[in-house]
Backbone as ProteinMPNN parsed JSONL, in Angstrom:
{"seq_chain_A": "MKPVISSIEIENRVIVAKYQRLMVGAKVVLVEKASDRQLPETTTRVASRVPVGALRIRLPDAIKPGTYFLRAFNGHGEDAARSADFEIG", "coords_chain_A": {"N_chain_A": [[74.53, 25.831, -10.916], [75.204, 28.154, -13.424], [75.567, 27.752, -16.974], [78.489, 28.786, -18.886], [80.055, 30.713, -21.408], [83.224, 31.208, -21.726], [85.559, 32.305, -22.968], [86.707, 33.741, -26.05], [88.402, 33.191, -29.031], [89.719, 34.194, -32.142], [91.014, 33.051, -35.117], [92.301, 32.867, -38.341], [89.714, 32.813, -39.477], [88.352, 31.054, -37.823], [86.507, 30.415, -34.994], [87.274, 29.854, -31.664], [85.806, 28.78, -28.855], [85.727, 28.679, -25.421], [84.057, 26.804, -22.935], [82.001, 26.264, -19.995], [80.142, 24.033, -18.053], [78.237, 23.438, -20.042], [76.017, 21.153, -21.35], [76.071, 17.895, -22.971], [74.771, 17.903, -26.236], [73.919, 20.515, -26.202], [73.331, 23.49, -28.097], [75.227, 25.801, -29.958], [75.373, 28.993, -31.357], [76.339, 31.545, -33.676], [75.64, 34.993, -33.319], [74.562, 37.969, -34.79], [75.105, 41.058, -33.453], [73.925, 43.639, -33.968], [71.48, 43.143, -35.285], [70.424, 41.069, -33.855], [70.252, 38.636, -35.041], [70.366, 35.192, -35.555], [72.858, 33.152, -36.976], [72.44, 30.555, -38.791], [74.157, 28.899, -40.283], [76.407, 28.689, -38.804], [75.98, 27.082, -36.646], [76.729, 24.824, -34.041], [77.089, 21.801, -32.131], [77.455, 20.691, -28.747], [79.393, 17.955, -28.214], [80.782, 16.506, -26.39], [80.685, 14.637, -23.378], [81.747, 15.669, -21.155], [81.412, 18.5, -19.119], [83.048, 20.713, -19.546], [84.974, 22.44, -21.882], [85.964, 23.1, -25.293], [84.759, 24.699, -28.238], [84.846, 24.693, -31.81], [84.242, 26.879, -34.429], [83.915, 27.31, -37.759], [84.073, 30.146, -39.769], [81.905, 31.056, -42.332], [82.539, 32.469, -45.612], [80.606, 34.367, -46.13], [80.071, 35.746, -43.797], [80.047, 38.908, -42.522], [82.145, 41.755, -41.573], [81.83, 42.935, -38.199], [80.074, 43.29, -35.027], [79.621, 40.605, -32.88], [78.201, 37.827, -31.012], [78.192, 34.745, -29.13], [75.573, 32.46, -28.636], [74.19, 30.077, -26.496], [72.115, 27.218, -26.364], [70.192, 25.004, -24.387], [69.497, 21.416, -24.361], [66.747, 21.465, -24.573], [66.131, 23.643, -26.04], [66.142, 26.06, -24.732], [67.453, 29.258, -23.659], [70.804, 29.144, -22.595], [73.414, 30.166, -22.214], [75.502, 33.061, -22.857], [77.99, 34.632, -24.736], [80.561, 37.142, -24.247], [80.527, 40.185, -26.176], [82.191, 40.324, -29.368], [84.501, 41.274, -31.961], [84.438, 40.75, -35.458], [86.581, 41.063, -38.035]], "CA_chain_A": [[75.489, 26.715, -11.539], [74.803, 28.536, -14.772], [76.585, 27.546, -18.013], [79.257, 29.976, -19.235], [81.0, 30.734, -22.517], [84.174, 32.023, -20.965], [86.534, 33.053, -23.762], [86.584, 33.651, -27.501], [89.59, 33.506, -29.815], [89.465, 34.065, -33.575], [92.235, 32.987, -35.914], [92.079, 32.277, -39.665], [88.265, 32.651, -39.649], [87.85, 29.99, -36.962], [86.245, 30.838, -33.619], [87.446, 28.85, -30.613], [85.091, 29.261, -27.674], [85.815, 27.804, -24.245], [82.802, 26.818, -22.184], [81.898, 25.517, -18.745], [78.809, 23.598, -17.647], [77.306, 23.174, -21.146], [75.822, 19.71, -21.386], [76.062, 17.265, -24.282], [73.562, 18.234, -26.993], [73.673, 21.963, -26.237], [73.59, 24.088, -29.402], [75.859, 27.117, -29.889], [75.214, 29.661, -32.648], [76.831, 32.917, -33.783], [74.543, 35.96, -33.432], [74.949, 39.329, -35.156], [74.589, 41.89, -32.37], [73.099, 44.755, -34.434], [70.133, 42.691, -35.662], [70.091, 39.932, -32.989], [69.947, 37.543, -35.964], [71.19, 33.995, -35.449], [73.407, 32.739, -38.261], [72.324, 29.096, -38.665], [75.268, 28.185, -40.909], [77.497, 28.595, -37.821], [75.516, 26.287, -35.51], [77.461, 23.609, -33.672], [76.561, 21.167, -30.92], [78.409, 20.129, -27.793], [79.388, 16.501, -28.371], [81.482, 15.895, -25.258], [79.914, 14.425, -22.141], [82.414, 16.455, -20.116], [80.789, 19.825, -19.204], [84.046, 21.774, -19.733], [85.705, 22.161, -23.109], [86.055, 24.168, -26.287], [84.111, 24.48, -29.528], [85.441, 25.375, -32.965], [83.244, 27.256, -35.433], [84.524, 27.905, -38.949], [83.239, 31.225, -40.287], [81.734, 31.08, -43.781], [82.961, 33.718, -46.244], [79.488, 35.315, -46.15], [80.006, 36.5, -42.537], [80.612, 40.242, -42.737], [82.723, 42.373, -40.372], [80.865, 43.52, -37.27], [80.068, 42.836, -33.639], [78.879, 39.351, -32.75], [78.342, 37.068, -29.768], [77.716, 33.37, -29.211], [74.46, 32.128, -27.749], [74.05, 28.633, -26.309], [70.795, 26.719, -25.988], [70.274, 23.653, -23.824], [68.848, 20.385, -25.163], [65.32, 21.755, -24.695], [65.985, 24.858, -26.844], [66.084, 27.242, -23.871], [68.722, 29.983, -23.511], [71.656, 28.588, -21.541], [74.572, 31.024, -21.964], [75.81, 34.063, -23.881], [79.369, 35.105, -24.611], [80.791, 38.584, -24.376], [80.584, 40.643, -27.568], [83.519, 40.351, -29.989], [84.533, 41.818, -33.32], [84.961, 40.005, -36.588], [87.041, 42.125, -38.908]], "C_chain_A": [[75.089, 26.941, -12.994], [75.926, 28.247, -15.776], [77.231, 28.866, -18.421], [80.041, 29.717, -20.516], [82.06, 31.727, -22.089], [85.187, 32.791, -21.8], [86.344, 32.761, -25.239], [87.928, 34.013, -28.115], [89.229, 33.298, -31.28], [90.803, 34.08, -34.302], [91.925, 32.267, -37.215], [90.612, 31.91, -39.891], [87.717, 31.412, -38.94], [87.696, 30.566, -35.559], [86.499, 29.64, -32.709], [86.838, 29.441, -29.351], [85.212, 28.244, -26.555], [84.524, 27.939, -23.452], [82.933, 25.998, -20.907], [80.424, 25.223, -18.497], [77.784, 23.573, -18.792], [77.207, 21.665, -21.287], [75.825, 19.2, -22.82], [74.725, 17.552, -24.959], [73.238, 19.708, -27.022], [74.073, 22.498, -27.611], [74.181, 25.475, -29.198], [75.806, 27.73, -31.282], [75.782, 31.079, -32.569], [75.65, 33.85, -34.019], [75.132, 37.321, -33.779], [74.308, 40.284, -34.154], [73.613, 42.959, -32.861], [71.656, 44.333, -34.715], [69.595, 41.602, -34.741], [69.717, 38.703, -33.824], [70.923, 36.396, -35.756], [71.631, 33.586, -36.852], [73.479, 31.212, -38.273], [73.469, 28.313, -39.292], [76.464, 28.036, -39.969], [77.133, 27.716, -36.621], [76.399, 25.059, -35.299], [76.864, 23.061, -32.382], [77.699, 20.664, -30.047], [78.291, 18.614, -27.877], [80.003, 15.787, -27.174], [80.555, 15.74, -24.057], [80.526, 15.184, -20.961], [81.89, 17.892, -20.213], [81.76, 21.001, -19.313], [84.818, 21.442, -21.0], [85.755, 23.374, -24.023], [85.358, 23.723, -27.566], [84.869, 25.227, -30.605], [84.325, 25.633, -33.975], [83.968, 27.93, -36.585], [83.551, 28.936, -39.515], [83.125, 31.126, -41.808], [82.17, 32.434, -44.346], [81.873, 34.779, -46.211], [79.373, 36.146, -44.87], [80.759, 37.814, -42.721], [81.235, 40.781, -41.449], [81.626, 42.99, -39.495], [81.046, 42.973, -35.872], [79.13, 41.641, -33.523], [78.995, 38.841, -31.319], [77.858, 35.654, -30.029], [76.592, 33.171, -28.219], [74.352, 30.606, -27.697], [72.632, 28.32, -25.846], [70.958, 25.315, -25.434], [69.53, 22.673, -24.73], [67.364, 20.585, -25.362], [65.062, 23.021, -25.515], [65.885, 26.135, -26.031], [67.449, 27.917, -23.801], [69.513, 29.399, -22.347], [72.81, 29.526, -21.199], [74.747, 31.986, -23.13], [77.241, 34.518, -23.654], [79.394, 36.621, -24.537], [80.787, 38.925, -25.866], [82.025, 40.58, -28.062], [83.383, 40.817, -31.424], [85.08, 40.799, -34.306], [85.318, 41.029, -37.64], [87.268, 41.674, -40.281]], "O_chain_A": [[74.687, 26.011, -13.693], [77.098, 28.468, -15.474], [76.617, 29.928, -18.32], [80.619, 28.646, -20.696], [81.831, 32.936, -22.088], [85.64, 33.851, -21.368], [85.886, 31.687, -25.628], [88.525, 35.028, -27.756], [88.524, 32.349, -31.625], [91.614, 34.99, -34.13], [91.351, 31.178, -37.201], [90.301, 30.845, -40.423], [86.748, 30.8, -39.391], [88.637, 31.133, -35.004], [85.997, 28.545, -32.958], [87.294, 30.466, -28.845], [84.842, 27.081, -26.721], [83.97, 29.029, -23.312], [83.83, 25.168, -20.756], [79.567, 26.08, -18.712], [76.584, 23.675, -18.538], [78.228, 20.979, -21.338], [75.611, 19.961, -23.763], [73.672, 17.457, -24.329], [72.37, 20.129, -27.786], [75.033, 22.021, -28.216], [73.699, 26.242, -28.364], [76.149, 27.079, -32.268], [75.713, 31.728, -31.525], [74.762, 33.547, -34.816], [76.083, 37.775, -33.142], [73.083, 40.311, -34.026], [72.574, 43.169, -32.236], [70.72, 45.076, -34.42], [68.42, 41.246, -34.837], [68.963, 37.841, -33.373], [72.139, 36.586, -35.776], [70.853, 33.671, -37.802], [74.467, 30.635, -37.817], [73.736, 27.182, -38.885], [77.426, 27.339, -40.293], [77.913, 27.621, -35.674], [76.762, 24.358, -36.243], [76.209, 23.788, -31.635], [78.757, 20.268, -30.536], [77.221, 18.053, -27.641], [79.768, 14.595, -26.97], [79.742, 16.618, -23.768], [79.906, 15.322, -19.907], [81.92, 18.464, -21.303], [81.352, 22.156, -19.189], [85.267, 20.311, -21.182], [85.608, 24.515, -23.585], [85.364, 22.546, -27.926], [85.465, 26.272, -30.345], [83.566, 24.73, -34.329], [84.564, 28.994, -36.415], [82.37, 28.652, -39.716], [84.142, 31.113, -42.501], [82.167, 33.434, -43.629], [82.176, 35.971, -46.26], [78.656, 37.146, -44.851], [81.95, 37.827, -43.034], [80.897, 40.323, -40.357], [80.625, 43.5, -40.0], [82.024, 42.29, -35.568], [77.998, 41.669, -34.006], [79.78, 39.353, -30.522], [77.192, 35.393, -31.031], [76.653, 33.66, -27.09], [74.414, 29.934, -28.727], [72.036, 29.05, -25.054], [71.758, 24.528, -25.939], [68.99, 23.073, -25.761], [66.768, 19.945, -26.229], [63.912, 23.432, -25.673], [65.574, 27.191, -26.581], [68.481, 27.25, -23.872], [68.978, 29.184, -21.26], [73.156, 29.674, -20.027], [74.227, 31.773, -24.225], [77.654, 34.761, -22.52], [78.38, 37.289, -24.739], [81.016, 38.059, -26.71], [82.965, 40.758, -27.288], [82.307, 40.763, -32.02], [86.045, 40.087, -34.028], [84.458, 41.784, -38.092], [87.661, 42.469, -41.135]]}, "name": "protein", "num_of_chains": 1, "seq": "MKPVISSIEIENRVIVAKYQRLMVGAKVVLVEKASDRQLPETTTRVASRVPVGALRIRLPDAIKPGTYFLRAFNGHGEDAARSADFEIG"}
């Protein structure tokens, strides 16, 4: 079964992303859709051994309005999952 980032909620410049089947050590990063540029200051890792959960990513003030998505990489650095596009306003 393929890992999934199933939902995104944004409130007070904090992204809450629910995931399924991401393993401990997986890295999740915010990506600007227009440039496909990863924003390393938003990188977080899955710390839970349970493969279902939620991540919180605080958005730095430097993040500008636009269309973004989350990309997850497994412990080997390979693409694991991608969220749907969402807007940061």
